[in-house]
Steps between C-alpha positions, in 0.01 A plus 500: 500500500445122493818295484385330179487839324840604639661180374339540159620859464849405612520241222378746238732775618801269482420396144550688173377855449245381245353244739473767768321742267273227364388402849459860615255590222356149455623496140373151428135598542493746205697250291221245550237763419676583172518130415139419588383810315732485201471137396119509453546806276770313308258207461203714397696693236604172342138384496392818324775522241635145465181306584603141558869554429742619767833669545784300651423408863643742756497236772615139477458245776737208452409188696834319502385189682211338685746344745461626853618404847185635667147364520297819530135462592382765252724405208328438167806408294443151363711217635641429157861410437660626181793300373591763241488825696604830347872561466700815441518425128121458485442842656782711355320574173174576681669744738662674202158553341343665804507882511806643672425594857190281523419310817614138518379293794692181577287259700398137546439266694818606671707659219835460673464123453512540119822391330588828324347735756795736549599500136147597397470767770836652411416522129148631557624773735727644232206638304195474725370576847511159666297387798581166665222335701620242751392326818847583634585148608804446280669840513839535664752784512669403173169469313384837630828655388447363149149647483622841613796487260259422216316824571148365548235753598284308745525187709163386626443271798179322601439523875164411652557590866784642715500188718688182413228254590226673296708586194683168479178302543326690217805460277571139592869558568627496859758766577411701187423832669840513669668441164300784344589734787870426453470561126329836547759605759780402262347699212451808719859469625649466150297792371616714791866404459491573127273804537245353259126560473439175312386233508182630658369248752135401474290276724167353395256351751197297398181600681351185650345408833833384640681825409230762564570537876864582422462751214585808713795312646618430145518875441709539815715207389555663160587834655749352746655282228566794268286385206396755238139403434242238587180355357210305646320285241170312543518122509325460167615147422307299758148491638601671823264791435202263531564471873478874572207640695412857599712480814800386295448787257483758780823362644668501158400863449645598838828321426535661156423847632751454781762383250449810284524722807831343603639513145423871482662557839813308398503655149494155348323443169223241544277388214206262495542272201512706183362825642197346671305691763391362836145494361616285206660248735197484728278449197726218385471320833130574535315168538169606332686562175714188505329322211501779243754718326447837663815654360442495127325835517791656690816347353644432158776272375790678335731200471473423125602859417767562763648189659612156394552185707764249391464159661774243584428298184524810280127551456399866469182610675322825568396365841674320786211262571567135409180493293608792280540430128854480361559754223813323377839376619829691498688178423317487167436864412613847605304715741415767241320251277324333792382830650292589196411161356139394441461339842612819675279724285197275555560515876512881496182517296323268744615702802389826343154352452451312826791605730574147642573639848476228766517495879856369504609793280455742789866484606649502150732789416341519157147569627394861537204696624275624223316829525236379258478137612579240236657576164284664239404243243676536168 
């Protein structure tokens, strides 16, 4: 047995019983399948019976700040400072209005740089399943302890390659990968000492020319590090796909297939974006289709019926893109009113008629494959 597998299994075996069982049966894979299958049904039922109105969002992404200590090549978050960023008091009422047990994602920029980060996380975790997305640069032992004490469900790291030079260059922060490695080791150690299954550790890698050669190595890195699941997401926020030729696509296919093979061998859950197939990814990077939206017939947007995005200035959106229309602001109105106001209902009506799916939506967690193509017109 390869040493990388032995080390991975040793880490799992020394952890909690639940972690061991989850890894043994690859529990995270069916969880993703339930999610990617259940949410579109949840969306479609609302379309049929509620039309342009919607039930309370079951997923809320809270962008605490645009501040960040990295300069990532593929980042699309606007370089906009916000002098009046969200505080605990701003968000408390909104968190109370979300359904109990719903998913709350705390992100940024780098969310740990926000003033009330720990206070918000601690409060959110009392009634919701919290995921914290971080570049890992600021975490230390005490901060990790606070996150585990809060009871968050997932901590997600962004790692582009298992080698310092490649990862740090893409992320624009020298020494970053070593900091992330130490953070993951510390989380694994604390979970083992306390016999905890959570927080689950997730790694996301952006598929781009610089990272493609190292995708299989990322799976090995994840296995050896003791992470619970991984995802590879297409670089949908730049024009990198325009530089792909047939040889590049063949190489990408080989790297993705090898990654899946290793993930299966190591019993590590690996997803491509939000349940994408290798064929979807190759089609995305296919140069002949670069100027047209080839995905509208295959994917639908479920965001305005299932998930809400709350920006650092309090604006509420159904989409993470900077160009997305604000539905309202939680500093001026409550989330229940905003979620079904005229702007929100008009957006849902427009999406049901024309879909709105764009190339950059391919990696969004609120986009789903449609058996029938676009939405049926109402």
